[in-house]
mmJSON file of the N, C-alpha and C atoms, coordinates in Angstrom:
{"data_MODEL":{"atom_site":{
"group_PDB":["ATOM","ATOM","ATOM","ATOM","ATOM","ATOM","ATOM","ATOM","ATOM","ATOM","ATOM","ATOM","ATOM","ATOM","ATOM","ATOM","ATOM","ATOM","ATOM","ATOM","ATOM","ATOM","ATOM","ATOM","ATOM","ATOM","ATOM","ATOM","ATOM","ATOM","ATOM","ATOM","ATOM","ATOM","ATOM","ATOM","ATOM","ATOM","ATOM","ATOM","ATOM","ATOM","ATOM","ATOM","ATOM","ATOM","ATOM","ATOM","ATOM","ATOM","ATOM","ATOM","ATOM","ATOM","ATOM","ATOM","ATOM","ATOM","ATOM","ATOM","ATOM","ATOM","ATOM","ATOM","ATOM","ATOM","ATOM","ATOM","ATOM","ATOM","ATOM","ATOM","ATOM","ATOM","ATOM","ATOM","ATOM","ATOM","ATOM","ATOM","ATOM","ATOM","ATOM","ATOM","ATOM","ATOM","ATOM","ATOM","ATOM","ATOM","ATOM","ATOM","ATOM","ATOM","ATOM","ATOM","ATOM","ATOM","ATOM","ATOM","ATOM","ATOM","ATOM","ATOM","ATOM","ATOM","ATOM","ATOM","ATOM","ATOM","ATOM","ATOM","ATOM","ATOM","ATOM","ATOM","ATOM","ATOM","ATOM","ATOM","ATOM","ATOM","ATOM","ATOM","ATOM","ATOM","ATOM","ATOM","ATOM","ATOM","ATOM","ATOM","ATOM","ATOM","ATOM","ATOM","ATOM","ATOM","ATOM","ATOM","ATOM","ATOM","ATOM","ATOM","ATOM","ATOM","ATOM","ATOM","ATOM","ATOM","ATOM","ATOM","ATOM","ATOM","ATOM","ATOM","ATOM","ATOM","ATOM","ATOM","ATOM","ATOM","ATOM","ATOM","ATOM","ATOM","ATOM","ATOM","ATOM","ATOM","ATOM","ATOM","ATOM","ATOM","ATOM","ATOM","ATOM","ATOM","ATOM","ATOM","ATOM","ATOM","ATOM","ATOM","ATOM","ATOM","ATOM","ATOM","ATOM","ATOM","ATOM","ATOM","ATOM","ATOM","ATOM","ATOM","ATOM","ATOM","ATOM","ATOM","ATOM","ATOM","ATOM","ATOM","ATOM","ATOM","ATOM","ATOM","ATOM","ATOM","ATOM","ATOM","ATOM","ATOM","ATOM","ATOM","ATOM","ATOM","ATOM","ATOM","ATOM","ATOM","ATOM","ATOM","ATOM","ATOM","ATOM","ATOM","ATOM","ATOM","ATOM","ATOM","ATOM","ATOM","ATOM","ATOM","ATOM","ATOM","ATOM","ATOM"],
"id":[1,2,3,4,5,6,7,8,9,10,11,12,13,14,15,16,17,18,19,20,21,22,23,24,25,26,27,28,29,30,31,32,33,34,35,36,37,38,39,40,41,42,43,44,45,46,47,48,49,50,51,52,53,54,55,56,57,58,59,60,61,62,63,64,65,66,67,68,69,70,71,72,73,74,75,76,77,78,79,80,81,82,83,84,85,86,87,88,89,90,91,92,93,94,95,96,97,98,99,100,101,102,103,104,105,106,107,108,109,110,111,112,113,114,115,116,117,118,119,120,121,122,123,124,125,126,127,128,129,130,131,132,133,134,135,136,137,138,139,140,141,142,143,144,145,146,147,148,149,150,151,152,153,154,155,156,157,158,159,160,161,162,163,164,165,166,167,168,169,170,171,172,173,174,175,176,177,178,179,180,181,182,183,184,185,186,187,188,189,190,191,192,193,194,195,196,197,198,199,200,201,202,203,204,205,206,207,208,209,210,211,212,213,214,215,216,217,218,219,220,221,222,223,224,225,226,227,228,229,230,231,232,233,234,235,236,237,238,239,240],
"type_symbol":["N","C","C","N","C","C","N","C","C","N","C","C","N","C","C","N","C","C","N","C","C","N","C","C","N","C","C","N","C","C","N","C","C","N","C","C","N","C","C","N","C","C","N","C","C","N","C","C","N","C","C","N","C","C","N","C","C","N","C","C","N","C","C","N","C","C","N","C","C","N","C","C","N","C","C","N","C","C","N","C","C","N","C","C","N","C","C","N","C","C","N","C","C","N","C","C","N","C","C","N","C","C","N","C","C","N","C","C","N","C","C","N","C","C","N","C","C","N","C","C","N","C","C","N","C","C","N","C","C","N","C","C","N","C","C","N","C","C","N","C","C","N","C","C","N","C","C","N","C","C","N","C","C","N","C","C","N","C","C","N","C","C","N","C","C","N","C","C","N","C","C","N","C","C","N","C","C","N","C","C","N","C","C","N","C","C","N","C","C","N","C","C","N","C","C","N","C","C","N","C","C","N","C","C","N","C","C","N","C","C","N","C","C","N","C","C","N","C","C","N","C","C","N","C","C","N","C","C","N","C","C","N","C","C","N","C","C","N","C","C"],
"label_atom_id":["N","CA","C","N","CA","C","N","CA","C","N","CA","C","N","CA","C","N","CA","C","N","CA","C","N","CA","C","N","CA","C","N","CA","C","N","CA","C","N","CA","C","N","CA","C","N","CA","C","N","CA","C","N","CA","C","N","CA","C","N","CA","C","N","CA","C","N","CA","C","N","CA","C","N","CA","C","N","CA","C","N","CA","C","N","CA","C","N","CA","C","N","CA","C","N","CA","C","N","CA","C","N","CA","C","N","CA","C","N","CA","C","N","CA","C","N","CA","C","N","CA","C","N","CA","C","N","CA","C","N","CA","C","N","CA","C","N","CA","C","N","CA","C","N","CA","C","N","CA","C","N","CA","C","N","CA","C","N","CA","C","N","CA","C","N","CA","C","N","CA","C","N","CA","C","N","CA","C","N","CA","C","N","CA","C","N","CA","C","N","CA","C","N","CA","C","N","CA","C","N","CA","C","N","CA","C","N","CA","C","N","CA","C","N","CA","C","N","CA","C","N","CA","C","N","CA","C","N","CA","C","N","CA","C","N","CA","C","N","CA","C","N","CA","C","N","CA","C","N","CA","C","N","CA","C","N","CA","C","N","CA","C","N","CA","C","N","CA","C","N","CA","C","N","CA","C","N","CA","C"],
"label_alt_id":[null,null,null,null,null,null,null,null,null,null,null,null,null,null,null,null,null,null,null,null,null,null,null,null,null,null,null,null,null,null,null,null,null,null,null,null,null,null,null,null,null,null,null,null,null,null,null,null,null,null,null,null,null,null,null,null,null,null,null,null,null,null,null,null,null,null,null,null,null,null,null,null,null,null,null,null,null,null,null,null,null,null,null,null,null,null,null,null,null,null,null,null,null,null,null,null,null,null,null,null,null,null,null,null,null,null,null,null,null,null,null,null,null,null,null,null,null,null,null,null,null,null,null,null,null,null,null,null,null,null,null,null,null,null,null,null,null,null,null,null,null,null,null,null,null,null,null,null,null,null,null,null,null,null,null,null,null,null,null,null,null,null,null,null,null,null,null,null,null,null,null,null,null,null,null,null,null,null,null,null,null,null,null,null,null,null,null,null,null,null,null,null,null,null,null,null,null,null,null,null,null,null,null,null,null,null,null,null,null,null,null,null,null,null,null,null,null,null,null,null,null,null,null,null,null,null,null,null,null,null,null,null,null,null,null,null,null,null,null,null],
"label_comp_id":["MET","MET","MET","THR","THR","THR","PRO","PRO","PRO","SER","SER","SER","PRO","PRO","PRO","ARG","ARG","ARG","SER","SER","SER","ALA","ALA","ALA","ALA","ALA","ALA","GLY","GLY","GLY","ASP","ASP","ASP","VAL","VAL","VAL","ARG","ARG","ARG","ARG","ARG","ARG","PHE","PHE","PHE","LEU","LEU","LEU","GLU","GLU","GLU","GLN","GLN","GLN","ARG","ARG","ARG","LEU","LEU","LEU","PRO","PRO","PRO","CYS","CYS","CYS","SER","SER","SER","TYR","TYR","TYR","CYS","CYS","CYS","ASP","ASP","ASP","ALA","ALA","ALA","CYS","CYS","CYS","LEU","LEU","LEU","ALA","ALA","ALA","LEU","LEU","LEU","ASN","ASN","ASN","LEU","LEU","LEU","GLN","GLN","GLN","ILE","ILE","ILE","SER","SER","SER","LEU","LEU","LEU","GLU","GLU","GLU","GLU","GLU","GLU","ALA","ALA","ALA","LYS","LYS","LYS","THR","THR","THR","ILE","ILE","ILE","ALA","ALA","ALA","LEU","LEU","LEU","THR","THR","THR","VAL","VAL","VAL","ALA","ALA","ALA","ASP","ASP","ASP","SER","SER","SER","PRO","PRO","PRO","GLY","GLY","GLY","PHE","PHE","PHE","ILE","ILE","ILE","ARG","ARG","ARG","ARG","ARG","ARG","HIS","HIS","HIS","HIS","HIS","HIS","LYS","LYS","LYS","CYS","CYS","CYS","ASP","ASP","ASP","ALA","ALA","ALA","CYS","CYS","CYS","GLY","GLY","GLY","ARG","ARG","ARG","ALA","ALA","ALA","ILE","ILE","ILE","GLU","GLU","GLU","VAL","VAL","VAL","THR","THR","THR","CYS","CYS","CYS","VAL","VAL","VAL","GLY","GLY","GLY","ARG","ARG","ARG","HIS","HIS","HIS","VAL","VAL","VAL","ARG","ARG","ARG","GLN","GLN","GLN","ARG","ARG","ARG","SER","SER","SER"],
"label_asym_id":["A","A","A","A","A","A","A","A","A","A","A","A","A","A","A","A","A","A","A","A","A","A","A","A","A","A","A","A","A","A","A","A","A","A","A","A","A","A","A","A","A","A","A","A","A","A","A","A","A","A","A","A","A","A","A","A","A","A","A","A","A","A","A","A","A","A","A","A","A","A","A","A","A","A","A","A","A","A","A","A","A","A","A","A","A","A","A","A","A","A","A","A","A","A","A","A","A","A","A","A","A","A","A","A","A","A","A","A","A","A","A","A","A","A","A","A","A","A","A","A","A","A","A","A","A","A","A","A","A","A","A","A","A","A","A","A","A","A","A","A","A","A","A","A","A","A","A","A","A","A","A","A","A","A","A","A","A","A","A","A","A","A","A","A","A","A","A","A","A","A","A","A","A","A","A","A","A","A","A","A","A","A","A","A","A","A","A","A","A","A","A","A","A","A","A","A","A","A","A","A","A","A","A","A","A","A","A","A","A","A","A","A","A","A","A","A","A","A","A","A","A","A","A","A","A","A","A","A","A","A","A","A","A","A","A","A","A","A","A","A"],
"label_entity_id":["1","1","1","1","1","1","1","1","1","1","1","1","1","1","1","1","1","1","1","1","1","1","1","1","1","1","1","1","1","1","1","1","1","1","1","1","1","1","1","1","1","1","1","1","1","1","1","1","1","1","1","1","1","1","1","1","1","1","1","1","1","1","1","1","1","1","1","1","1","1","1","1","1","1","1","1","1","1","1","1","1","1","1","1","1","1","1","1","1","1","1","1","1","1","1","1","1","1","1","1","1","1","1","1","1","1","1","1","1","1","1","1","1","1","1","1","1","1","1","1","1","1","1","1","1","1","1","1","1","1","1","1","1","1","1","1","1","1","1","1","1","1","1","1","1","1","1","1","1","1","1","1","1","1","1","1","1","1","1","1","1","1","1","1","1","1","1","1","1","1","1","1","1","1","1","1","1","1","1","1","1","1","1","1","1","1","1","1","1","1","1","1","1","1","1","1","1","1","1","1","1","1","1","1","1","1","1","1","1","1","1","1","1","1","1","1","1","1","1","1","1","1","1","1","1","1","1","1","1","1","1","1","1","1","1","1","1","1","1","1"],
"label_seq_id":[1,1,1,2,2,2,3,3,3,4,4,4,5,5,5,6,6,6,7,7,7,8,8,8,9,9,9,10,10,10,11,11,11,12,12,12,13,13,13,14,14,14,15,15,15,16,16,16,17,17,17,18,18,18,19,19,19,20,20,20,21,21,21,22,22,22,23,23,23,24,24,24,25,25,25,26,26,26,27,27,27,28,28,28,29,29,29,30,30,30,31,31,31,32,32,32,33,33,33,34,34,34,35,35,35,36,36,36,37,37,37,38,38,38,39,39,39,40,40,40,41,41,41,42,42,42,43,43,43,44,44,44,45,45,45,46,46,46,47,47,47,48,48,48,49,49,49,50,50,50,51,51,51,52,52,52,53,53,53,54,54,54,55,55,55,56,56,56,57,57,57,58,58,58,59,59,59,60,60,60,61,61,61,62,62,62,63,63,63,64,64,64,65,65,65,66,66,66,67,67,67,68,68,68,69,69,69,70,70,70,71,71,71,72,72,72,73,73,73,74,74,74,75,75,75,76,76,76,77,77,77,78,78,78,79,79,79,80,80,80],
"pdbx_PDB_ins_code":[null,null,null,null,null,null,null,null,null,null,null,null,null,null,null,null,null,null,null,null,null,null,null,null,null,null,null,null,null,null,null,null,null,null,null,null,null,null,null,null,null,null,null,null,null,null,null,null,null,null,null,null,null,null,null,null,null,null,null,null,null,null,null,null,null,null,null,null,null,null,null,null,null,null,null,null,null,null,null,null,null,null,null,null,null,null,null,null,null,null,null,null,null,null,null,null,null,null,null,null,null,null,null,null,null,null,null,null,null,null,null,null,null,null,null,null,null,null,null,null,null,null,null,null,null,null,null,null,null,null,null,null,null,null,null,null,null,null,null,null,null,null,null,null,null,null,null,null,null,null,null,null,null,null,null,null,null,null,null,null,null,null,null,null,null,null,null,null,null,null,null,null,null,null,null,null,null,null,null,null,null,null,null,null,null,null,null,null,null,null,null,null,null,null,null,null,null,null,null,null,null,null,null,null,null,null,null,null,null,null,null,null,null,null,null,null,null,null,null,null,null,null,null,null,null,null,null,null,null,null,null,null,null,null,null,null,null,null,null,null],
"Cartn_x":[71.073,72.095,71.906,72.961,72.926,73.041,72.18,72.289,73.613,74.123,75.368,75.115,76.169,75.99,75.358,75.734,75.178,73.673,73.208,71.775,71.029,71.658,71.018,70.832,71.796,71.655,70.499,70.379,69.253,67.925,67.912,66.702,66.309,67.294,67.021,66.497,67.125,66.659,65.21,64.908,63.545,62.555,62.936,62.079,61.717,62.711,62.465,61.657,61.969,61.244,59.776,59.488,58.116,57.305,57.979,57.297,57.418,57.595,57.657,56.446,56.556,57.75,58.339,58.167,58.574,60.087,60.511,61.909,62.013,63.116,63.282,64.634,64.629,65.88,66.516,67.744,68.473,67.798,67.297,66.66,65.406,64.618,63.393,63.711,64.755,65.198,65.618,66.378,66.846,65.663,64.692,63.528,62.722,62.478,61.669,62.361,63.67,64.408,65.074,64.885,65.419,66.931,67.621,69.08,69.519,70.797,71.289,71.287,71.273,71.323,72.614,73.719,75.008,74.988,74.441,74.351,73.426,72.297,71.359,72.02,72.782,73.452,74.486,75.293,76.316,75.678,74.63,73.954,73.253,72.602,71.906,72.883,74.061,75.068,75.518,75.66,76.044,74.936,73.71,72.568,72.413,72.603,72.451,73.476,74.593,75.613,75.308,74.31,73.985,72.94,72.904,71.968,70.518,69.779,68.362,68.004,69.011,68.745,69.5,68.958,69.639,69.513,70.343,70.313,70.256,69.371,69.208,68.601,68.681,68.05,66.583,65.702,64.272,63.503,62.198,61.365,61.276,61.495,61.315,59.809,59.379,57.947,57.445,58.338,57.915,57.8,58.84,58.84,58.576,58.694,58.385,59.518,60.671,61.798,62.428,62.909,63.705,65.14,65.651,66.917,67.43,68.623,69.113,68.251,67.731,66.895,67.434,67.026,67.379,66.076,66.078,64.878,65.25,64.255,64.44,64.495,65.564,65.83,64.983,64.472,63.748,62.403,61.947,60.66,60.797,61.994,62.233,62.061,61.213,61.031,62.14,62.714,63.769,63.126,63.634,63.139,63.671,62.849,63.297,64.069],
"Cartn_y":[157.858,158.268,157.524,156.902,156.147,157.104,156.917,157.803,157.605,158.665,158.548,157.693,157.045,156.224,157.006,158.279,159.09,159.276,159.616,159.813,158.486,157.413,156.099,155.669,155.961,155.643,156.435,157.683,158.498,157.935,157.433,156.805,155.579,154.761,153.563,153.97,154.953,155.423,155.896,156.743,157.258,156.127,155.2,154.063,153.292,152.979,152.22,153.028,154.298,155.151,155.301,155.372,155.536,154.248,153.13,151.841,151.167,151.973,151.437,150.566,149.493,148.891,147.779,147.852,146.772,146.649,145.406,145.062,144.548,144.873,144.485,143.835,142.771,142.136,142.971,142.666,143.42,143.33,142.151,141.966,142.828,142.883,143.69,145.182,145.575,146.976,147.316,146.426,146.654,146.798,145.912,145.971,147.246,147.598,148.775,150.085,150.116,151.353,151.375,150.298,150.177,150.4,149.658,149.641,148.187,147.953,146.584,145.92,144.589,143.839,144.137,144.201,144.491,145.876,146.847,148.199,148.221,147.508,147.462,146.871,145.796,145.171,146.114,146.731,147.659,148.818,149.383,150.512,150.079,148.91,148.421,148.207,147.679,147.493,148.839,149.827,151.173,151.8,151.709,152.274,151.603,150.294,149.561,149.979,150.543,151.033,152.433,153.087,154.437,154.403,155.434,155.466,155.317,154.496,154.321,153.194,152.508,151.411,150.176,149.008,147.754,146.771,145.761,144.645,143.392,142.483,141.257,140.155,138.931,137.798,137.789,137.957,138.051,137.838,137.863,137.712,139.045,139.003,140.188,140.418,141.627,141.922,142.03,142.073,142.132,140.746,139.927,138.612,137.442,137.675,136.633,135.682,135.85,134.957,135.314,134.293,134.502,134.697,135.914,136.318,137.554,138.019,139.27,140.414,141.227,142.364,143.624,144.747,146.04,146.737,147.431,148.131,149.278,150.081,151.139,150.451,150.714,149.992,150.349,151.557,151.953,151.256,150.574,149.897,148.378,147.908,146.467,146.016,145.032,144.465,143.459,143.576,142.633,141.43,140.248,139.029,138.954,138.462,138.328,137.065],
"Cartn_z":[26.535,27.468,28.781,29.268,30.51,31.69,32.741,33.891,34.609,35.207,35.963,37.196,37.732,38.934,40.076,40.215,41.302,41.123,39.918,39.711,39.748,39.297,39.359,40.812,41.673,43.099,43.696,43.301,43.757,43.273,42.045,41.501,42.321,42.694,43.499,44.871,45.498,46.812,46.74,45.756,45.605,45.329,44.462,44.132,45.4,46.228,47.459,48.474,48.613,49.566,49.167,47.891,47.411,47.525,47.786,47.836,49.2,50.232,51.593,51.865,52.551,53.142,52.28,50.985,50.079,49.933,49.673,49.417,47.985,47.306,45.908,45.659,44.86,44.45,43.337,43.028,42.005,40.639,40.292,38.983,38.857,39.914,39.863,39.883,40.595,40.528,39.099,38.479,37.108,36.144,36.26,35.369,35.579,36.831,37.13,36.767,36.89,36.635,35.256,34.503,33.152,33.115,33.993,34.034,33.947,33.738,33.633,35.01,35.003,36.252,37.001,36.287,36.918,37.581,36.875,37.431,38.652,38.574,39.695,40.937,40.755,41.898,42.511,41.676,42.165,42.926,42.367,43.003,44.286,44.267,45.461,46.612,46.32,47.367,47.93,47.072,47.508,48.355,47.878,48.604,49.97,50.019,51.282,52.323,51.889,52.82,53.327,52.757,53.193,54.306,55.142,56.268,55.821,56.528,56.263,55.321,54.757,53.829,54.281,53.962,54.302,53.149,53.219,52.266,53.112,52.768,53.555,52.689,53.192,52.51,52.937,51.973,52.272,50.976,51.04,49.849,49.107,47.814,46.973,46.819,47.076,46.989,45.553,44.587,43.186,42.567,42.715,42.052,43.0,44.3,45.277,45.602,44.954,45.249,46.585,47.306,48.522,48.061,48.221,47.618,48.36,48.017,48.589,48.054,48.958,48.585,49.26,48.74,49.317,49.675,50.823,51.262,52.192,52.513,53.5,54.862,55.606,56.845,58.034,58.102,59.305,59.458,58.421,58.484,58.557,58.837,58.912,60.338,60.54,61.873,62.148,63.299,63.705,64.376,64.078,64.723,66.135,67.035,68.428,68.642],
"occupancy":[1.0,1.0,1.0,1.0,1.0,1.0,1.0,1.0,1.0,1.0,1.0,1.0,1.0,1.0,1.0,1.0,1.0,1.0,1.0,1.0,1.0,1.0,1.0,1.0,1.0,1.0,1.0,1.0,1.0,1.0,1.0,1.0,1.0,1.0,1.0,1.0,1.0,1.0,1.0,1.0,1.0,1.0,1.0,1.0,1.0,1.0,1.0,1.0,1.0,1.0,1.0,1.0,1.0,1.0,1.0,1.0,1.0,1.0,1.0,1.0,1.0,1.0,1.0,1.0,1.0,1.0,1.0,1.0,1.0,1.0,1.0,1.0,1.0,1.0,1.0,1.0,1.0,1.0,1.0,1.0,1.0,1.0,1.0,1.0,1.0,1.0,1.0,1.0,1.0,1.0,1.0,1.0,1.0,1.0,1.0,1.0,1.0,1.0,1.0,1.0,1.0,1.0,1.0,1.0,1.0,1.0,1.0,1.0,1.0,1.0,1.0,1.0,1.0,1.0,1.0,1.0,1.0,1.0,1.0,1.0,1.0,1.0,1.0,1.0,1.0,1.0,1.0,1.0,1.0,1.0,1.0,1.0,1.0,1.0,1.0,1.0,1.0,1.0,1.0,1.0,1.0,1.0,1.0,1.0,1.0,1.0,1.0,1.0,1.0,1.0,1.0,1.0,1.0,1.0,1.0,1.0,1.0,1.0,1.0,1.0,1.0,1.0,1.0,1.0,1.0,1.0,1.0,1.0,1.0,1.0,1.0,1.0,1.0,1.0,1.0,1.0,1.0,1.0,1.0,1.0,1.0,1.0,1.0,1.0,1.0,1.0,1.0,1.0,1.0,1.0,1.0,1.0,1.0,1.0,1.0,1.0,1.0,1.0,1.0,1.0,1.0,1.0,1.0,1.0,1.0,1.0,1.0,1.0,1.0,1.0,1.0,1.0,1.0,1.0,1.0,1.0,1.0,1.0,1.0,1.0,1.0,1.0,1.0,1.0,1.0,1.0,1.0,1.0,1.0,1.0,1.0,1.0,1.0,1.0,1.0,1.0,1.0,1.0,1.0,1.0],
"B_iso_or_equiv":[0.0,0.0,0.0,0.0,0.0,0.0,0.0,0.0,0.0,0.0,0.0,0.0,0.0,0.0,0.0,0.0,0.0,0.0,0.0,0.0,0.0,0.0,0.0,0.0,0.0,0.0,0.0,0.0,0.0,0.0,0.0,0.0,0.0,0.0,0.0,0.0,0.0,0.0,0.0,0.0,0.0,0.0,0.0,0.0,0.0,0.0,0.0,0.0,0.0,0.0,0.0,0.0,0.0,0.0,0.0,0.0,0.0,0.0,0.0,0.0,0.0,0.0,0.0,0.0,0.0,0.0,0.0,0.0,0.0,0.0,0.0,0.0,0.0,0.0,0.0,0.0,0.0,0.0,0.0,0.0,0.0,0.0,0.0,0.0,0.0,0.0,0.0,0.0,0.0,0.0,0.0,0.0,0.0,0.0,0.0,0.0,0.0,0.0,0.0,0.0,0.0,0.0,0.0,0.0,0.0,0.0,0.0,0.0,0.0,0.0,0.0,0.0,0.0,0.0,0.0,0.0,0.0,0.0,0.0,0.0,0.0,0.0,0.0,0.0,0.0,0.0,0.0,0.0,0.0,0.0,0.0,0.0,0.0,0.0,0.0,0.0,0.0,0.0,0.0,0.0,0.0,0.0,0.0,0.0,0.0,0.0,0.0,0.0,0.0,0.0,0.0,0.0,0.0,0.0,0.0,0.0,0.0,0.0,0.0,0.0,0.0,0.0,0.0,0.0,0.0,0.0,0.0,0.0,0.0,0.0,0.0,0.0,0.0,0.0,0.0,0.0,0.0,0.0,0.0,0.0,0.0,0.0,0.0,0.0,0.0,0.0,0.0,0.0,0.0,0.0,0.0,0.0,0.0,0.0,0.0,0.0,0.0,0.0,0.0,0.0,0.0,0.0,0.0,0.0,0.0,0.0,0.0,0.0,0.0,0.0,0.0,0.0,0.0,0.0,0.0,0.0,0.0,0.0,0.0,0.0,0.0,0.0,0.0,0.0,0.0,0.0,0.0,0.0,0.0,0.0,0.0,0.0,0.0,0.0,0.0,0.0,0.0,0.0,0.0,0.0],
"pdbx_formal_charge":[null,null,null,null,null,null,null,null,null,null,null,null,null,null,null,null,null,null,null,null,null,null,null,null,null,null,null,null,null,null,null,null,null,null,null,null,null,null,null,null,null,null,null,null,null,null,null,null,null,null,null,null,null,null,null,null,null,null,null,null,null,null,null,null,null,null,null,null,null,null,null,null,null,null,null,null,null,null,null,null,null,null,null,null,null,null,null,null,null,null,null,null,null,null,null,null,null,null,null,null,null,null,null,null,null,null,null,null,null,null,null,null,null,null,null,null,null,null,null,null,null,null,null,null,null,null,null,null,null,null,null,null,null,null,null,null,null,null,null,null,null,null,null,null,null,null,null,null,null,null,null,null,null,null,null,null,null,null,null,null,null,null,null,null,null,null,null,null,null,null,null,null,null,null,null,null,null,null,null,null,null,null,null,null,null,null,null,null,null,null,null,null,null,null,null,null,null,null,null,null,null,null,null,null,null,null,null,null,null,null,null,null,null,null,null,null,null,null,null,null,null,null,null,null,null,null,null,null,null,null,null,null,null,null,null,null,null,null,null,null],
"auth_seq_id":[1,1,1,2,2,2,3,3,3,4,4,4,5,5,5,6,6,6,7,7,7,8,8,8,9,9,9,10,10,10,11,11,11,12,12,12,13,13,13,14,14,14,15,15,15,16,16,16,17,17,17,18,18,18,19,19,19,20,20,20,21,21,21,22,22,22,23,23,23,24,24,24,25,25,25,26,26,26,27,27,27,28,28,28,29,29,29,30,30,30,31,31,31,32,32,32,33,33,33,34,34,34,35,35,35,36,36,36,37,37,37,38,38,38,39,39,39,40,40,40,41,41,41,42,42,42,43,43,43,44,44,44,45,45,45,46,46,46,47,47,47,48,48,48,49,49,49,50,50,50,51,51,51,52,52,52,53,53,53,54,54,54,55,55,55,56,56,56,57,57,57,58,58,58,59,59,59,60,60,60,61,61,61,62,62,62,63,63,63,64,64,64,65,65,65,66,66,66,67,67,67,68,68,68,69,69,69,70,70,70,71,71,71,72,72,72,73,73,73,74,74,74,75,75,75,76,76,76,77,77,77,78,78,78,79,79,79,80,80,80],
"auth_comp_id":["MET","MET","MET","THR","THR","THR","PRO","PRO","PRO","SER","SER","SER","PRO","PRO","PRO","ARG","ARG","ARG","SER","SER","SER","ALA","ALA","ALA","ALA","ALA","ALA","GLY","GLY","GLY","ASP","ASP","ASP","VAL","VAL","VAL","ARG","ARG","ARG","ARG","ARG","ARG","PHE","PHE","PHE","LEU","LEU","LEU","GLU","GLU","GLU","GLN","GLN","GLN","ARG","ARG","ARG","LEU","LEU","LEU","PRO","PRO","PRO","CYS","CYS","CYS","SER","SER","SER","TYR","TYR","TYR","CYS","CYS","CYS","ASP","ASP","ASP","ALA","ALA","ALA","CYS","CYS","CYS","LEU","LEU","LEU","ALA","ALA","ALA","LEU","LEU","LEU","ASN","ASN","ASN","LEU","LEU","LEU","GLN","GLN","GLN","ILE","ILE","ILE","SER","SER","SER","LEU","LEU","LEU","GLU","GLU","GLU","GLU","GLU","GLU","ALA","ALA","ALA","LYS","LYS","LYS","THR","THR","THR","ILE","ILE","ILE","ALA","ALA","ALA","LEU","LEU","LEU","THR","THR","THR","VAL","VAL","VAL","ALA","ALA","ALA","ASP","ASP","ASP","SER","SER","SER","PRO","PRO","PRO","GLY","GLY","GLY","PHE","PHE","PHE","ILE","ILE","ILE","ARG","ARG","ARG","ARG","ARG","ARG","HIS","HIS","HIS","HIS","HIS","HIS","LYS","LYS","LYS","CYS","CYS","CYS","ASP","ASP","ASP","ALA","ALA","ALA","CYS","CYS","CYS","GLY","GLY","GLY","ARG","ARG","ARG","ALA","ALA","ALA","ILE","ILE","ILE","GLU","GLU","GLU","VAL","VAL","VAL","THR","THR","THR","CYS","CYS","CYS","VAL","VAL","VAL","GLY","GLY","GLY","ARG","ARG","ARG","HIS","HIS","HIS","VAL","VAL","VAL","ARG","ARG","ARG","GLN","GLN","GLN","ARG","ARG","ARG","SER","SER","SER"],
"auth_asym_id":["A","A","A","A","A","A","A","A","A","A","A","A","A","A","A","A","A","A","A","A","A","A","A","A","A","A","A","A","A","A","A","A","A","A","A","A","A","A","A","A","A","A","A","A","A","A","A","A","A","A","A","A","A","A","A","A","A","A","A","A","A","A","A","A","A","A","A","A","A","A","A","A","A","A","A","A","A","A","A","A","A","A","A","A","A","A","A","A","A","A","A","A","A","A","A","A","A","A","A","A","A","A","A","A","A","A","A","A","A","A","A","A","A","A","A","A","A","A","A","A","A","A","A","A","A","A","A","A","A","A","A","A","A","A","A","A","A","A","A","A","A","A","A","A","A","A","A","A","A","A","A","A","A","A","A","A","A","A","A","A","A","A","A","A","A","A","A","A","A","A","A","A","A","A","A","A","A","A","A","A","A","A","A","A","A","A","A","A","A","A","A","A","A","A","A","A","A","A","A","A","A","A","A","A","A","A","A","A","A","A","A","A","A","A","A","A","A","A","A","A","A","A","A","A","A","A","A","A","A","A","A","A","A","A","A","A","A","A","A","A"],
"auth_atom_id":["N","CA","C","N","CA","C","N","CA","C","N","CA","C","N","CA","C","N","CA","C","N","CA","C","N","CA","C","N","CA","C","N","CA","C","N","CA","C","N","CA","C","N","CA","C","N","CA","C","N","CA","C","N","CA","C","N","CA","C","N","CA","C","N","CA","C","N","CA","C","N","CA","C","N","CA","C","N","CA","C","N","CA","C","N","CA","C","N","CA","C","N","CA","C","N","CA","C","N","CA","C","N","CA","C","N","CA","C","N","CA","C","N","CA","C","N","CA","C","N","CA","C","N","CA","C","N","CA","C","N","CA","C","N","CA","C","N","CA","C","N","CA","C","N","CA","C","N","CA","C","N","CA","C","N","CA","C","N","CA","C","N","CA","C","N","CA","C","N","CA","C","N","CA","C","N","CA","C","N","CA","C","N","CA","C","N","CA","C","N","CA","C","N","CA","C","N","CA","C","N","CA","C","N","CA","C","N","CA","C","N","CA","C","N","CA","C","N","CA","C","N","CA","C","N","CA","C","N","CA","C","N","CA","C","N","CA","C","N","CA","C","N","CA","C","N","CA","C","N","CA","C","N","CA","C","N","CA","C","N","CA","C","N","CA","C","N","CA","C","N","CA","C","N","CA","C","N","CA","C"],
"pdbx_PDB_model_num":[1,1,1,1,1,1,1,1,1,1,1,1,1,1,1,1,1,1,1,1,1,1,1,1,1,1,1,1,1,1,1,1,1,1,1,1,1,1,1,1,1,1,1,1,1,1,1,1,1,1,1,1,1,1,1,1,1,1,1,1,1,1,1,1,1,1,1,1,1,1,1,1,1,1,1,1,1,1,1,1,1,1,1,1,1,1,1,1,1,1,1,1,1,1,1,1,1,1,1,1,1,1,1,1,1,1,1,1,1,1,1,1,1,1,1,1,1,1,1,1,1,1,1,1,1,1,1,1,1,1,1,1,1,1,1,1,1,1,1,1,1,1,1,1,1,1,1,1,1,1,1,1,1,1,1,1,1,1,1,1,1,1,1,1,1,1,1,1,1,1,1,1,1,1,1,1,1,1,1,1,1,1,1,1,1,1,1,1,1,1,1,1,1,1,1,1,1,1,1,1,1,1,1,1,1,1,1,1,1,1,1,1,1,1,1,1,1,1,1,1,1,1,1,1,1,1,1,1,1,1,1,1,1,1,1,1,1,1,1,1]
}}}
């Protein structure tokens, strides 16, 4: 049974919150949460629009690629 989009978004939020201050690309979110890449991207974009989360071009802490990642926003240092 595939998780509903609402519960999958909650899974992504919890996953990111439990791994502060790490950032994850869509592919690594998909692998860790056992969802499709398309679903991971859709959910990550939704989560990034919610308070406390952001999406940015940065290094994925799981695979090391410089790519779009999603993370908890309150722990992101801004460049001067």
